[in-house]
N, C-alpha and C positions, 0 to 999 in steps of 0.2 A: 225511865227504861221500862218499868213495869206498866206503868200507864199506858206508854205506847203499844205494847204488845197487845195490852187488853183493847186498845181502839183498834188495832189491825185485826184482832179476832172477831169482834163486832161488826165491821165491816166486812170482813170477809163471809162471815155467817149470813149477814143482809143480802149480799150479794149473790152468793150459791143458793141460798132457801129460796130469793126470786125466782134462779133459772130453774129449781127443782120443781118448784109450782107450777109454774108456767109450762114447763116440760110434761109434767104429769095431766095439765089441761089440753094442752096441746093434742098429747098421742091419743085423746079421745076422739079425736077429728078423722072423719074417712080421710083415706091414703096415708095420713101421718101416725095411725094407728098400727102400721106395718114397720115403721122407723122404732118407735118403741120411747117410752120417756127418757130412759136413761141417753141414750144418744141424741135426742133432742135439748135436753139438759147440757150435756157437752157443747153443743153447738153452740147454744146459748151464751155458755161463758165464753166462747171465743169471740163471739160476736160482741161482748164485753168489755174485749180488751183496747178500744176505742177509747174508753174513759181512762185514759192512762195513770192520771193524778192518784184516781180511786185505786186502782189495781195496785200501784206502788206501796202506797201505805198499807195495804191489806195483804200483802205479799207474804209476811211472815204467818199470819192467819189462813192464807189459802195453803200453805205446805202442812199444817197441822189438820185440816179440814179433809185433803185429799188423802191423808194417811189413816188417821183415826176413825173418823167416820165411814171409811171403806170399811173396814172391819166389823163396826157396829152395823152397817147395813147389810153386811152378808150373814152376820149371827141372825139379823131379824128375817132376812129372807128365807130361813130357814123354817120358818112357820108355812111354809107355800109349799112344803114337800110332805105329803102325807105317805107315809111309810107302809100303811096299811093297803091302800091304792095300788101300791107298788107292789106289795105280795100278793095281791090279786091277779095283777098282770102277768105273773109266774115267773120262773126262772129264766125261760126264755129271753124274756125282755130285758132282764138284766145283764145277761150274757151278751146278748146283742149290744147293749149300751158299755158294756166293758169293751168289747170287740172295737166297737166306731170309734172311742174314745182314744184307746191304745193306736189302733191305725192310722186315726188321723193325724195326730199329732206327730207319730213318727214320720209319716209321710209329707206331711207340711213343714215340717222341721227341717227334713235332709233335702227336700226341693228348695227351700228357702238357701240354706249353708251352700247347696251347690251354684246358686246363683249369685252368691256373696254375700247376703246379708248377715249382719251382726247377730251373734248367737243370741243376745238378750232379746233383739228384734225379732226373731225366728222362734224362739218359744213361746213367746208372748201372743204371736199371730197364730201360730200352732194350736195353742191353747183355747183360744178364742174360738178357733174354727172347729176346734173338736167337741170340746165341753158344751159351753152355753154362752158364746158371745163375750160383751162387754163384762158381765160379772166375771166370768173366767178370767179376763186378763187383769181385772183389778184384784182379784183372791190369789193367781199366781205371782203377780208383780212383787208384794211383800217379801216372797221368798228368795229373790234375786239380788242377792246382798251386794253393796256398794261400799266402796272406802273414803270416796272422796266427793265433794259438794257436785263438782262437773260431772262425775257418775252418776250422781242421785239426778240431775237435770238431765242427762241424755235418757234416764231411765223413764223419766214423766214425759219425755217426747215418744219414746216407743210404746207407752201406754196409750197416749191418745192415737197414735198412729195405727196400732193393732185394733184398737175398739173402729176407728174408723174404717180401717178395711173389712172387719168382719160385719160392719153394719150395712155398708153397700154392697157385699157379695149377698150378704142374707136378704136383703131387699131386693137384688137383681134374681136371685135363684127363687124366690117367693112367687115373683111374677112368671117367672119360669115354668115353676109347677104347675101354677095355677092355669095357666096356658096350655099346655101339653097334658092334662089331666083327661082331656077326651079320648087320647091316643094311648092311653095306658091301659084301658078297659081293666081295672081294678075295682075291687071291692071297696066298700067305703073304710074297712079296717085296715086294708092293703095300703089305701092312700094315706090315712091317718100315720102309720107306722112309717112310712116314707118319708112324710113330711116332718115328723118327729125326730127321725134318724139322719136327716140330711141337713136340716135348717139350723141357723146358729142361735138365733135369740128365741126365747120362748115367745116372742111377740109374733117374730117370723111363723113359728110352728102353728101358733092359734088361727093366725089369718089363712094359713093355707089349710089346715086343716078344716076350719070352718067353712070352706068352700067345697067340702064334699059331703056337709052336713052333720049332724050331731054325733053319730057314731065316729065317724071319721076325725072329729074334732078331739073325743076322748080319746081315741088312740094316738092322736097325735100329742097331744098333753102328758098321757101316762110315757109314751116313749122318751118325749124332750125331757120330762122331770127325771126318768131313769139315768139320763145322760147328765142332769145336774148333779144327782147324787154321787156320781164319781168326780165332783169337784175337790171333795176333801180328801181321798187318797192321792188325787192327780197333785195336788196342793203338795202333801208331804213328799212324795216321789219327786216329783221334778227339783223341790227343793235342795233334796238331799243329792241329788243328781247333777244338778248346776253347781255345787260347793263343790263336789270332787273334780269336775271337770275343767271349771273355767279359771282360769289364769288370775283373774280378779282376787280369787281367794288363797291365792297361794301364800299369800303373807300372811295368813291367819288360818292355817290349816288346822290349829288346835282346838279352835273356836267350837263350841258345841254344835251338832246339827240343827238345821232350822226348823223347829216343829212349829207348823202354823196352828196355834194355840186358839185363834178365834173359829178355825174351823171345828174344833169341838162344839163351840158356842153353837154354829150353825147344825151341828146333829143335835145337840140337845134342844133346842129350837124345835127341831123337825118330832123328835120324840114328845115332848110337851103337847104340841100342835095336833098329834095325832093321836093320843092315848090321855089327856086330860081334857074335861069337858068344858070348853072354853066357850064352844059355841061359833057359828058362823061369823056373826058380827064382829066377834074380838080379832077372829083371826084374818078375816078381810082388814079389819084397821091397823093391824100389825103388820100385813103385807103390805100396804099402803104406805105406813110409816117406813117401811126397809126401802122401798123404792125412791121415797122422799129424800130419806138420808144417803142412799147411793146417788140420788141426783146430785146432792149437794156435793160429792166426792167428784163426780164426774165434772161438773160445772166448774170444781177446783183447777181440774185438769186441763179444761179448756182457757182458764185465765191465764194459765202460765205455759200456754204451747207456743213453739218458735216455729212459725208457718212456713220461713224459708227451709229451716232443716227438714222437717217432714215432707214439702214439697221434693226435695232433692234425694231425700233416703227411701220413700214409699213404694215406687214402683218395681221392683224385684219382690218386695215383701207380697205385695198386693198380686205380681202374676203367681206365685208360689201358692198363695192363699187358693187362686181363681183356679189352678189346677187342680187342687186337693179337692175344691168343692165339686168338681166335674164328676173327678175319679169317685167321691163321695155319692153323689145322686145319683150315678150310673149302679155302683154294687147296691145302694138301696132300693132300687126298682126291683133288681133282681131278687134280692133277699126278701123283700116284702111278698113278690109274687110267690116265691118258693116257700117262704116260712110262713106264712100269714095268709 
């Protein structure tokens, strides 16, 4: 049995690493750079399902990688977050990030629930829309506790669906913002703030901000990373809220609150990367490693996805996220012009 589990892990490790490396390479190509390495890794994992015998043997290892590697990747992603740069951006940018994340999650979740979307899928989609796309979905997901294998399987399907929704919408709104840029009559700073405040993935904000020049790109990155910083408190708050409000946890009401300890690692990595003289080369290598490990977790999700369920359940969640994204873009256009 132990030998089988070891074999399962090695096969899962090889398959997901292949997807993650290919995803990182493909994300450097024109047009695909808008999609981003994580989403490409997810898609490659889904495509690998054609090799059913290998996937079946690797199934236990796939579950381990999608869970444990996810946490490690998010911790390493903290090295991307420079706290000094955020401090220089000022209180206004942090307050803006808090407002965007809070209101976007509330709006997206409530619209989704009104449309009949399950609570778990609704909060994952809302988190990805409000915070930082795929990384937020994967960061929030461990806080949504399950009590059975069937519920855990559904959660994995919801993760894939939420990631797909924010990836599609982020790419769509990236193209929209680049197209309407001449009509907005914004300064480079204003355009960058709008991009960083309204788009879902870091890759989307970089692609759009870059279309406005170097000043716009810097503003987009700082605004977007301010939202990434909200991932830590949002994870804790959503975990506590979900446990108190969902019926799935009623049978274990006396369990301790779901404290996301891996987010402490994320913050510690941010502190280390900001204040210790590691050098740009080391920091870039750690961030690349973070994306490889997160890419492996995303590929593991892709390898376990149920396509029929996703096609059946995705429409209303997509509509909720789309409507929220429209409101968010409109609000950021106004805020950027007035406040920046």
